[in-house]
N, C-alpha and C positions, 0 to 999 in steps of 0.2 A: 518173553520173560517178564515176570511181574516187577522185579526190582531194577530192571535195566533202563538206564537213562535214555539210551538211544531208541529202545523199543517204545518208551513213553513219548518221545518226539515223533516217531513214526505214527503212533496212534493219535497224535494231535493233543495229547494230555499236557505236553510242555511245548510252548511256542518256540519257533526257530525262524531264522531269516532264510527261508528256502530260496534256492536258485534253480532247482530242478527236482522233479518227481515223476516216476512212472510206477508200473506195477512191481518192479524189482528193486529200484534204487531210490534213494533220497540224497540230495546234496544241499548243504546249507553252510552259511558262514560260521566260522569258528568264533566262539564268544570271547576268546583271548588271542586275537591274531598276532602272529609272530612275523608277519610280512604284510606289505600293502594288499596283497591278495592272499587270503588264507581261508580255505573252505574244506569241508569234509564231504566225502562221498561214502555212503554206507549201504550195504545190502539190507533189504527189508527182512530177509531171512536171518534169524539170529544165529550167529556163531560167536562164542566168547572170544576167540582169537583165531588167527590164520592156521594155527596148528590143529584146529578142529575140522578144517575143511577137508573134503574128500575129492577124489578125481572127478566125480560127477558134478562137483561145484565149479569146475573149470570154466564153463561157459558164463556163469554168473560173475565170477571174478574177472574174466576177460572183458565182459560188458562194463564192469565197474571201472577198469583201467581206461577203456576207450571213452567212456562218458567223461571221466576226469580230464582226459586229454582235450576233448571237445570243449568242456566248460572252461578250462584254463585258457584256451584260445579266445573264447568269448569274453573273458575277463581282461583281454588286451595283452596276453603274454605269448602269443603265437610265435613272434620273432625270437625272443630271448629265452623262452622256456621257463622252467621252474623246477620244483622238487616234489616228488611223490614219496610219501613216507607211510609205512604201516608198522606201528609199534606192536610188539608181541610180548605179552606176559611181563613179569616184574623187571627182569633185566633189560627188556626193551622199552621200559618206561610206559607201558600201556596203562592208562588211568581209567578207561571205561571198557568193561568187558563185553564188547560188541565190536566185531571187525569194523574198522574204519580207516579210510585212506585220507591222510592229510595232503592237501595240495596247496603249495606255497609258490608265490611268484611276485613279480613287481619290483624286485631288487636282487642284487647279487647276494647269494647265500654262502656263508662260510663253510669250510670243512676242516676238521671234523666238527660235527654239530654240537658236541659237548659231552 
């Protein structure tokens, strides 16, 4: 998508602090971290939000979750874990219209989130 911030990051038009990339996914540190560990994992295929995904996207979404798990462990959070968040649309406080998984760790996170 031409105006999508994350599509521009995927294309290399906007720099990011990448921690992982393959043909399907990109992971990079959040520019406004809310925890000592805070990164995003995004599919390279554009979906505005998770409500747009289809059953045939299940393998890609599963890969996204498993890669997030692996990367969180690599960031030193294997023992205590963290939080995986996908915001969806306006009520879910989604600010970039491209599916993205926030992965947070490195401290105890409160609930409810706010």
